[in-house]
VEXDREN-2710 file (C-alpha; in Angstrom, 1 decimal):
% VEXDREN-2710
k/r/px/py/pz
1/MET/46.9/90.4/117.6
2/LYS/50.9/90.6/118.5
3/PHE/53.3/92.6/115.9
4/ARG/56.1/90.8/114.6
5/PRO/58.4/92.8/112.6
6/ASP/60.2/91.2/109.4
7/LYS/63.6/91.2/108.7
8/ASN/63.9/94.5/106.9
9/GLN/62.0/96.3/110.2
10/ILE/64.9/94.8/113.0
11/LYS/68.0/95.8/110.4
12/TRP/66.5/99.2/109.7
13/GLY/66.2/99.7/113.1
14/ILE/69.5/98.0/113.9
15/THR/70.6/100.6/111.8
16/ILE/68.7/103.5/112.8
17/PHE/70.5/102.7/116.9
18/LEU/73.6/102.2/115.8
19/THR/74.0/105.9/113.6
20/ALA/72.1/107.5/117.4
21/ALA/74.9/105.8/119.2
22/CYS/77.2/107.0/116.8
23/ILE/76.1/110.8/116.4
24/LEU/76.1/110.4/119.7
25/LEU/79.5/109.2/119.9
26/PHE/80.8/112.2/118.2
27/SER/79.3/114.8/119.7
28/PHE/80.3/113.6/123.2
29/ILE/84.3/113.1/122.0
30/VAL/83.5/117.0/119.8
31/TYR/82.4/118.5/123.1
32/LYS/83.9/116.1/126.2
33/GLY/86.9/115.6/124.5
34/SER/88.8/116.7/126.5
35/VAL/87.9/114.5/129.6
36/ILE/88.4/111.7/127.2
37/ALA/92.1/112.3/126.7
38/HIS/92.5/113.1/130.3
39/GLY/91.2/109.7/131.0
40/LEU/93.4/107.7/128.5
41/SER/95.9/109.9/129.8
42/GLY/95.3/108.8/133.3
43/LEU/94.8/105.1/132.2
44/MET/98.2/105.6/129.8
45/GLY/100.0/106.6/132.8
46/ASN/99.0/103.8/135.6
47/LEU/99.7/100.9/133.0
48/MET/103.1/102.2/131.6
49/ALA/105.1/99.1/133.5
50/ILE/102.6/96.8/131.8
51/ILE/103.3/99.1/128.4
52/ALA/107.2/99.0/129.3
53/GLY/106.9/95.2/129.5
54/ILE/105.4/94.3/126.2
55/ILE/108.0/97.0/124.3
56/ILE/110.9/95.5/126.2
57/ALA/109.5/92.1/125.3
58/PHE/109.2/92.9/121.6
59/ILE/112.8/94.1/121.3
60/LEU/114.4/91.4/123.3
61/SER/112.3/88.5/121.3
62/PRO/114.3/88.3/118.3
63/ILE/117.5/88.2/120.7
64/LEU/115.2/85.2/122.5
65/ASN/114.4/83.2/119.7
66/PHE/118.4/83.3/118.3
67/ILE/119.2/81.6/120.9
68/GLU/116.6/78.9/121.6
69/ARG/116.6/77.7/117.8
70/TYR/120.6/78.5/116.7
71/ILE/122.5/77.7/120.1
72/LEU/120.2/75.6/122.8
73/ALA/117.9/73.8/120.1
74/PRO/120.7/72.6/118.2
75/ILE/122.4/71.5/122.0
76/TYR/118.9/69.4/122.6
77/ARG/119.1/68.0/119.3
78/HIS/122.8/66.4/119.6
79/TYR/121.9/64.4/122.6
80/GLY/118.6/63.5/120.9
81/ILE/115.8/65.6/121.9
82/ASP/113.6/67.8/119.2
83/VAL/112.3/70.4/122.2
84/PHE/110.0/71.8/120.1
85/SER/107.9/68.1/119.5
86/ASP/104.3/67.7/121.9
87/GLY/105.6/64.9/123.8
88/ASN/108.9/67.4/125.1
89/TYR/106.9/70.5/126.4
90/ASP/108.9/69.8/129.9
91/LYS/112.6/70.3/128.1
92/ASN/110.7/72.8/126.0
93/ARG/110.1/74.8/129.3
94/LYS/113.3/74.3/130.4
95/MET/115.1/75.5/127.2
96/ARG/112.5/78.8/127.4
97/LYS/114.0/79.4/131.1
98/ILE/118.0/79.0/129.6
99/SER/117.1/81.2/127.6
100/ILE/115.3/84.1/129.2
101/PHE/118.3/83.8/131.6
102/ILE/120.5/84.3/128.2
103/THR/118.9/87.5/126.7
104/MET/118.3/89.3/130.5
105/THR/121.8/88.9/130.9
106/ILE/123.1/90.2/127.7
107/PHE/120.6/93.1/128.2
108/VAL/121.7/94.2/131.4
109/LEU/124.8/94.0/130.4
110/ALA/124.1/96.0/127.5
111/LEU/122.1/98.8/129.8
112/TYR/125.3/98.6/132.2
113/ALA/127.9/99.1/129.3
114/LEU/125.9/102.0/128.1
115/ILE/125.7/103.3/131.7
116/ILE/129.1/102.8/132.3
117/ILE/130.8/104.0/129.6
118/ILE/128.1/106.1/127.7
119/VAL/126.5/107.9/131.0
120/PRO/129.9/109.3/133.1
121/GLN/131.2/110.9/129.7
122/VAL/128.0/112.4/129.2
123/VAL/127.1/113.9/132.2
124/GLU/131.1/115.2/132.5
125/SER/130.5/117.0/128.9
126/LEU/127.5/119.1/130.9
127/LYS/128.9/119.8/133.6
128/THR/132.1/121.0/131.7
129/ILE/129.4/123.0/129.5
130/ILE/127.5/124.4/131.9
131/ARG/130.7/125.4/134.0
132/ASN/131.9/127.6/130.7
133/LEU/128.6/128.6/129.4
134/PRO/130.3/132.2/130.0
135/VAL/133.5/131.2/127.9
136/TYR/131.1/129.9/125.1
137/GLY/129.0/133.0/125.3
138/GLN/132.2/135.5/124.7
139/ASN/132.9/132.9/122.2
140/ILE/130.1/133.5/120.4
141/GLU/130.5/137.5/120.7
142/ASP/134.2/137.2/119.4
143/PHE/132.9/135.3/116.4
144/MET/130.2/137.9/115.6
145/ARG/132.6/141.2/116.1
146/ASN/135.9/139.3/113.8
147/LEU/132.9/138.2/111.1
148/PHE/131.7/141.6/110.5
149/ARG/135.5/143.3/110.9
150/ASN/136.5/144.4/107.3
151/ASP/133.0/146.4/107.1
152/PRO/132.6/148.7/109.8
153/GLN/129.0/149.3/108.6
154/MET/128.2/145.5/109.9
155/GLN/130.4/145.2/112.7
156/LYS/128.7/148.8/114.3
157/ASN/125.3/146.8/113.4
158/ALA/126.4/143.6/114.7
159/ASN/127.6/144.9/118.3
160/GLU/124.0/146.8/118.4
161/ILE/122.5/143.5/118.0
162/ILE/124.7/141.8/120.6
163/ASP/124.7/144.2/122.8
164/LYS/120.7/144.3/122.3
165/VAL/120.4/140.1/123.2
166/GLN/122.7/140.9/126.3
167/SER/120.4/143.5/127.6
168/GLU/117.3/141.7/126.7
169/LEU/119.0/138.0/128.3
170/GLN/119.9/140.6/132.2
171/LEU/116.2/141.8/131.9
172/PHE/114.2/138.4/131.7
173/THR/116.6/136.9/134.0
174/LYS/115.9/139.6/136.4
175/ASN/112.2/140.5/135.4
176/LYS/110.9/136.4/134.9
177/ILE/113.7/134.2/136.0
178/LEU/114.6/135.2/139.3
179/PRO/111.3/136.1/140.4
180/GLU/110.1/132.4/139.7
181/ILE/113.2/130.9/141.2
182/GLY/110.2/128.4/143.7
183/SER/108.2/127.5/140.5
184/ILE/111.4/126.5/138.8
185/MET/113.1/124.4/141.3
186/GLN/109.2/123.1/141.8
187/LYS/109.2/121.8/138.3
188/ILE/112.8/120.3/138.6
189/SER/111.7/118.3/141.4
190/GLN/108.5/117.3/139.8
191/PHE/111.0/116.3/136.3
192/ALA/112.8/114.7/138.8
193/ILE/109.6/112.8/140.9
194/ARG/108.9/111.5/136.9
195/ILE/112.7/109.9/136.3
196/VAL/112.5/108.2/139.5
197/THR/109.1/107.1/138.3
198/GLY/110.5/106.1/134.7
199/ILE/113.0/104.2/136.3
200/LEU/111.0/102.4/138.6
201/ASN/108.4/101.7/135.6
202/PHE/111.2/100.6/133.5
203/ILE/112.4/98.1/136.2
204/ILE/108.7/96.6/137.0
205/GLY/108.6/96.8/132.9
206/ALA/111.9/94.5/132.3
207/ILE/110.1/92.3/135.2
208/VAL/106.7/91.4/133.0
209/SER/108.6/90.9/129.6
210/VAL/110.3/88.2/131.4
211/TYR/106.8/86.7/132.1
212/LEU/105.4/87.9/128.5
213/MET/108.4/86.1/127.2
214/TYR/108.1/82.7/129.4
215/GLN/104.4/82.8/128.3
216/LYS/104.5/83.8/124.8
217/GLU/103.1/80.8/123.1
218/ASN/100.7/79.9/126.1
219/LEU/99.0/84.3/124.9
220/SER/98.9/83.1/121.8
221/GLY/96.8/80.6/122.1
222/GLN/94.7/81.9/124.0
223/PHE/93.9/85.4/121.5
224/LYS/93.8/82.1/119.3
225/LYS/90.3/79.9/121.6
226/ILE/88.8/83.2/122.0
227/CYS/88.5/83.8/118.1
228/TYR/87.6/80.9/116.8
229/ALA/84.9/80.0/120.0
230/PHE/83.1/83.6/119.1
231/PHE/83.6/84.1/115.4
232/SER/83.4/82.6/112.2
233/GLU/86.3/80.5/110.6
234/ARG/87.0/83.2/108.2
235/ILE/86.4/85.9/110.7
236/ALA/89.1/84.1/113.4
237/ASN/91.5/83.4/110.3
238/GLU/91.7/87.1/109.7
239/ALA/91.6/88.7/113.3
240/VAL/94.9/86.1/113.9
241/GLY/96.6/87.5/110.4
242/GLU/96.2/90.6/111.3
243/CYS/98.0/90.3/115.1
244/ARG/100.3/88.6/113.6
245/PHE/100.8/91.6/110.9
246/ILE/100.6/93.8/113.9
247/TYR/103.9/91.9/115.7
248/TYR/106.2/91.7/112.4
249/THR/104.9/95.4/111.7
250/PHE/105.8/96.5/114.9
251/ILE/109.2/94.0/115.8
252/GLY/110.3/95.0/112.3
253/PHE/110.0/98.4/112.7
254/ILE/110.7/98.9/116.6
255/THR/114.6/96.3/116.5
256/GLY/115.8/98.2/113.0
257/LYS/115.0/101.2/114.5
258/LEU/117.1/100.6/117.6
259/LEU/120.2/98.8/115.4
260/ASP/120.0/101.3/112.8
261/SER/120.2/104.3/115.3
262/LEU/123.3/102.7/117.5
263/ILE/125.0/101.9/114.1
264/ILE/124.5/105.6/113.4
265/GLY/125.1/106.8/116.7
266/VAL/129.2/104.8/117.1
267/LEU/130.0/106.2/113.4
268/CYS/128.4/109.3/114.8
269/PHE/131.5/109.1/117.2
270/ILE/134.1/107.8/114.9
271/GLY/134.0/110.7/112.7
272/THR/133.3/112.9/115.3
273/LYS/136.3/112.0/117.2
274/MET/138.4/112.0/113.6
275/ILE/137.3/115.6/112.8
276/GLY/138.1/117.0/116.5
277/THR/134.7/117.8/117.5
278/PRO/134.5/118.8/120.9
279/PHE/132.3/116.8/123.5
280/PRO/132.4/114.1/120.7
281/MET/130.4/111.4/123.3
282/LEU/127.8/114.3/124.1
283/VAL/127.3/115.3/120.1
284/SER/126.7/111.3/119.3
285/PHE/124.2/110.8/121.9
286/ILE/122.1/112.9/120.6
287/VAL/122.7/112.1/117.0
288/GLY/122.1/108.4/118.1
289/VAL/118.7/109.2/120.4
290/THR/117.1/111.7/118.4
291/ASN/117.6/109.3/115.4
292/ILE/115.1/106.9/116.9
293/ILE/112.7/109.6/116.1
294/PRO/111.8/109.0/111.7
295/PHE/112.0/111.2/109.9
296/PHE/112.7/114.4/111.6
297/GLY/115.0/112.2/114.2
298/PRO/118.1/113.4/111.8
299/TYR/117.5/117.1/112.2
300/LEU/116.5/117.2/115.3
301/GLY/120.1/115.6/116.2
302/ALA/121.4/117.8/113.6
303/PHE/120.7/121.3/114.9
304/PHE/121.1/120.3/118.6
305/GLY/124.6/118.9/118.0
306/CYS/125.5/121.9/116.0
307/ILE/124.3/124.4/118.0
308/LEU/126.2/122.5/121.0
309/VAL/129.3/122.8/119.4
310/PHE/129.1/126.2/117.8
311/MET/129.2/127.7/120.8
312/ILE/132.7/126.4/121.6
313/ASP/133.5/126.5/117.9
314/PRO/131.9/128.0/115.3
315/LEU/134.2/126.5/112.8
316/GLN/133.6/122.7/114.0
317/ALA/130.2/123.2/113.9
318/LEU/130.0/123.9/110.4
319/PHE/132.2/121.2/109.8
320/LEU/130.3/119.1/112.6
321/LEU/126.6/119.9/110.7
322/ILE/128.8/118.6/106.6
323/PHE/129.4/115.4/108.9
324/ILE/126.0/115.2/110.0
325/ILE/124.7/115.5/106.3
326/ILE/127.2/113.0/105.1
327/LEU/126.1/110.7/107.6
328/GLN/122.2/110.8/106.8
329/GLN/122.5/110.3/103.5
330/PHE/124.4/107.0/104.2
331/ASP/121.9/106.4/106.5
332/GLY/119.0/107.6/104.4
333/ASN/119.5/105.7/101.0
334/ILE/122.2/102.4/102.4
335/LEU/122.2/101.9/106.0
336/GLY/118.8/102.4/107.2
337/PRO/116.6/100.8/104.0
338/LYS/119.4/97.7/104.7
339/ILE/118.0/97.4/107.9
340/LEU/114.5/98.2/108.1
341/GLY/113.7/97.5/104.4
342/ASP/109.8/98.6/103.4
343/SER/108.5/97.1/107.3
344/THR/105.3/100.2/107.4
345/GLY/104.6/100.1/103.6
346/LEU/104.2/104.1/103.8
347/SER/104.8/106.3/101.5
348/SER/107.1/109.8/103.0
349/PHE/104.4/111.9/102.6
350/TRP/102.2/110.0/105.3
351/VAL/105.2/109.1/107.7
352/ILE/105.5/112.9/108.5
353/PHE/101.6/112.5/108.4
354/ALA/101.8/109.6/111.1
355/ILE/104.5/111.5/113.6
356/MET/103.1/115.0/113.3
357/PHE/99.5/113.4/114.3
358/PHE/100.5/110.8/117.5
359/GLY/103.0/113.4/118.2
360/ALA/100.3/115.4/118.8
361/VAL/98.2/112.9/120.9
362/TRP/101.2/111.0/122.4
363/GLY/104.1/113.2/122.8
364/LEU/107.3/111.8/122.3
365/VAL/106.2/108.7/122.3
366/GLY/103.8/109.4/119.6
367/TRP/106.9/110.5/117.0
368/ILE/108.6/106.8/118.0
369/ILE/105.8/104.4/117.4
370/GLY/103.6/106.6/115.3
371/VAL/104.8/105.2/112.3
372/PRO/104.1/101.3/112.9
373/VAL/100.8/102.5/114.3
374/PHE/99.5/104.6/111.3
375/ALA/101.1/101.7/109.3
376/VAL/97.9/99.3/111.0
377/LEU/95.9/101.3/110.9
378/TYR/96.6/102.1/106.8
379/HIS/97.2/98.2/106.5
380/LEU/93.9/97.6/107.9
381/LEU/91.9/100.1/105.8
382/ALA/93.2/99.0/103.2
383/ARG/91.8/95.4/103.5
384/ILE/88.6/96.5/104.1
385/VAL/88.4/98.5/101.5
386/ASN/89.6/96.3/98.8
387/HIS/87.1/93.8/100.6
388/PHE/84.0/96.1/98.9
389/LEU/85.3/96.6/96.3
390/ARG/85.9/93.3/95.2
391/VAL/82.3/92.7/96.8
392/LYS/81.1/95.5/93.8
393/LYS/83.3/93.6/91.4
394/LEU/85.5/96.3/91.2
395/PRO/89.4/96.2/90.1
396/ASP/91.5/96.8/93.6
397/SER/94.8/97.9/91.6
398/LEU/95.9/101.5/92.9
399/MET/97.0/102.4/89.4
400/THR/94.1/102.0/88.1
401/PHE/92.5/104.1/89.9
402/ARG/95.1/106.5/89.9
403/SER/93.4/107.3/85.8
404/THR/90.2/106.8/86.4
405/ALA/87.8/109.3/86.3
406/TYR/84.7/108.2/87.0
407/ILE/82.8/105.2/87.1
408/GLU/79.3/104.2/85.8
409/ASN/77.3/101.3/85.3
410/GLY/80.0/99.1/86.3
411/LYS/82.0/100.5/84.2
412/ILE/86.1/102.0/84.9
413/HIS/85.7/105.3/82.7
414/SER/89.7/107.0/82.2
415/SER/90.5/110.5/82.8
416/LYS/92.5/110.1/79.6
417/ASP/90.2/109.6/77.2
418/PRO/88.8/112.7/75.8
419/SER/85.6/111.3/75.9
420/SER/85.3/110.7/79.4
421/THR/83.6/114.5/80.4
422/ARG/81.7/114.2/83.0
423/PHE/81.6/115.3/86.6
424/PHE/84.2/117.6/86.4
425/SER/86.6/115.0/84.8
426/GLN/89.0/116.6/81.6
427/LYS/92.0/119.4/83.3
428/ARG/91.5/122.4/83.4
429/PRO/93.7/125.2/82.5
430/SER/95.2/126.5/85.1
431/ALA/96.0/130.6/86.2
432/TRP/99.4/129.4/85.2
433/THR/98.9/128.1/82.2
434/LYS/96.6/130.5/80.8
435/PHE/99.2/133.6/81.7
436/PHE/102.1/132.1/80.1
437/ARG/99.5/131.3/76.6
438/LYS/99.0/134.5/76.0
END
């Protein structure tokens, strides 16, 4: 007699198998996580040109769409041609080639302007700073001595601190820097190789972005074909919808953040020129670039900019700090919300968490793209949670669960109801309350 398992036995067997597989996978991640991280790091390094191409295509797609919809398509319509109709596919492809050419020309000209206008001034500023480092050190020393000139005891303490710092720097240079000069040169050469590799990846990425922009409708169609071929209609619709959400989240955040940082950099340059800040282009470049990093970026830019200016003129560093605080208030309360809006839907806590977590995993790249990545994961988890709540015929409103003490037999008991006493639902007085009550 043959054994034929019923549905429950098959279901339990699959459940046990999947549970065991998850336990083994979790154990491997815990004990061999470094191997996985190293493998992913190597894979990411090999695919960096493709990733750069995807990012460039994301950034340039709005420009491409604007050129097609508001410039080229009206020109074609003027001659009686609807390039977006199915019968004019060849005309549509020709228009796409023209729009890509215009888009890439704008992109190259923008990079050229960035290199010609900003890079030489930044490099010259860095050369001047390195050349005048002894002078700047003397400036700081004079400032510290003059700050306490009316207080002999404080001046004496300041002199002792300055002398100690100088001696420690000399010892550090003698014992650490000079013996390891070969290692330092090796690291510098490795850094130079990384820069060259990054430039090559960027160039290849720009080429890849051209193919992605040209084929973006075909790639989208291929993905939809796979979804509707292998999954049910409901699941396929959900997958396609989630991919659209990912696209809008990333393109809205990345392009908005780049535009916001560009405007802040320009405003910083104008402001620093007006208040007489030393090296205004370098300071504005630092502030604009670090502003791309959400939440922590403005503080990093203010810190490095003020440290740089403090070495030259401590009073100007104070003026710069006040100006950057005002500028970031304008960015955080007016400019940022105007450009970005609620592009991620995350609270401040989750923004900080996303930056810290993905920054630890992916470094600088994680600082920049961690927020939209976490926003996508957060949205997906919220969809799954709300689905299971609706299956259990429970509300999915956050406001409802904020005041929920517990749910029993499908009934929601509010924490504001004194009769809801189970599961420690009633607040107990804290130590502070007991102390002040006594």
